[in-house]
C-alpha positions in Angstrom: -1.6 0.9 12.9 -0.6 4.0 13.6 0.6 4.7 16.8 -2.3 6.9 17.8 -4.6 4.0 17.5 -2.2 1.7 19.0 -1.8 3.4 22.0 -6.2 4.2 21.9 -6.1 0.4 21.7 -3.9 -0.1 24.8 -5.9 2.2 27.0 -9.1 0.5 25.9 -7.7 -2.8 26.5 -6.1 -1.2 29.9 -9.6 -0.1 31.1 -11.2 -3.4 30.2 -8.3 -5.3 32.0 -9.6 -3.7 35.0 -12.9 -5.1 35.0 -11.0 -8.4 34.6 -11.5 -10.6 38.5 -9.0 -12.9 38.2 -5.4 -11.4 38.5 -3.4 -14.3 36.2 -5.5 -13.6 33.6 -5.1 -10.2 33.7 -1.2 -10.4 33.9 -1.3 -13.2 31.1 -3.4 -10.7 29.0 -0.9 -7.8 29.6 2.3 -9.9 29.9 1.9 -12.8 27.2 -0.9 -11.9 24.8 -0.4 -7.8 24.2 3.3 -8.3 24.2 3.3 -11.1 21.5 0.9 -9.1 19.3 3.2 -6.1 19.4 6.6 -8.4 18.8 4.3 -9.6 15.9 3.5 -6.3 14.8 7.1 -4.8 14.6 8.2 -8.0 13.2 5.4 -8.2 10.4 6.3 -4.2 9.6 10.1 -5.1 9.5 9.4 -8.0 7.0 7.2 -6.2 5.6 9.8 -3.1 4.4 12.7 -6.0 3.5 10.2 -7.4 1.0 9.1 -4.3 -0.6 12.6 -3.0 -0.9 14.0 -6.0 -2.2 11.2 -6.4 -4.8 11.3 -2.9 -5.9 15.0 -3.4 -6.3 14.5 -6.5 -8.5 12.0 -4.4 -10.7 14.0 -1.7 -11.2 17.0 -3.9 -12.4 14.6 -5.9 -14.3 13.6 -2.8 -16.4 16.6 -1.9 -17.1 17.9 -4.7 -18.8 15.9 -4.3 -22.0 16.7 -0.6 -22.0 20.6 -1.0 -21.8 19.9 -4.1 -24.4 18.2 -1.7 -27.0 21.2 0.9 -26.2 23.9 -1.6 -26.3 26.8 -0.9 -28.9 27.7 -4.8 -29.0 30.6 -3.2 -26.6 32.2 -6.3 -24.1 31.6 -3.9 -21.3 28.0 -3.6 -22.0 27.4 -7.1 -22.1 29.3 -7.4 -19.0 27.0 -4.8 -17.4 23.5 -6.4 -18.9 25.4 -9.6 -17.9 25.5 -8.4 -14.2 22.0 -6.7 -14.2 20.5 -10.1 -14.7 22.6 -11.8 -12.2 21.3 -9.2 -9.9 18.1 -9.8 -10.4 18.3 -13.7 -9.9 20.1 -13.0 -6.9 17.6 -11.0 -5.4 15.2 -13.3 -6.2 16.9 -16.3 -4.7 17.4 -14.1 -1.3 13.6 -13.2 -1.5 13.1 -16.9 -1.3 15.6 -17.8 1.4 14.6 -15.3 3.6 11.1 -16.0 3.1 10.2 -12.2 3.6 6.8 -12.3 2.3 5.5 -15.2 4.2 6.6 -14.1 7.5 5.5 -10.7 7.1 1.8 -12.5 6.2 2.2 -15.1 8.6 3.0 -12.3 11.6 0.3 -10.1 10.6 -2.2 -12.6 10.7 -1.4 -13.9 14.0 -1.5 -10.3 15.3 -4.8 -9.7 13.9 -6.4 -13.2 15.2 -5.1 -12.3 18.6 -6.3 -8.8 18.3 -9.9 -10.3 17.4 -9.6 -12.7 20.1 -9.4 -9.9 22.8 -12.0 -7.9 21.1 -14.3 -11.0 21.2 -13.4 -12.2 24.8 -13.6 -8.4 26.5 -16.7 -7.9 24.9 -18.2 -11.6 25.8 -19.2 -12.5 22.1 -18.5 -15.4 20.2 -16.7 -18.4 21.7 -17.1 -16.4 24.8 -20.8 -15.7 25.0 -22.5 -14.5 28.4 -23.5 -18.0 28.8 -20.1 -19.1 29.9 -18.7 -18.1 33.3 -15.5 -15.7 33.7 -13.5 -18.4 34.9 -14.3 -20.3 31.7 -13.8 -17.5 29.5 -10.5 -17.1 31.1 -9.5 -20.7 30.6 -10.4 -20.3 26.8 -8.9 -17.2 26.1 -5.5 -18.8 27.5 -6.0 -22.3 25.5 -6.7 -20.2 22.2 -3.5 -18.0 23.0 -1.3 -20.5 23.5 -2.5 -23.0 20.9 -1.5 -19.8 18.2 1.7 -19.4 20.3 2.3 -23.2 20.1 1.7 -23.7 16.4 4.3 -20.8 16.2 6.6 -23.0 17.6 5.9 -26.0 15.6 6.2 -23.8 12.4 9.4 -22.4 13.2 10.6 -25.7 14.5 9.7 -27.5 11.0 11.4 -24.7 8.9 14.4 -25.2 11.1 14.3 -29.0 10.3 
């Protein structure tokens, strides 16, 4: 999402938040949900960039190996060069697997989009936040749903580190 769309979204949310009667809920959305969404957006973009850079490097190096093999004159330096290229591809693959950039990019992007969708449902009083609920019930449901998302993130983090 580009900055213009992000700032437009923020303006819409700020306008909608002014209509929320409960100050704690307003604070929760602004200080907890939107800030967490921004964190997910930043981290997702960073992991995407890292994944694409390293993967592109691996693809380019992999493409050079057969060309170098065909052009090789059989000398030791060419053999060392080709072996180094192969080792570089293997190392990049291992590094990508270790850093988990692709999965983190996808997970953080999903979490951000899920929170954004949840806020739109909440502000428009549709779906789980339908008009048949009181404002207090909507507020409680929003907080419970968002915290469940955040708790899952912590649980996943703990599992990853164990």
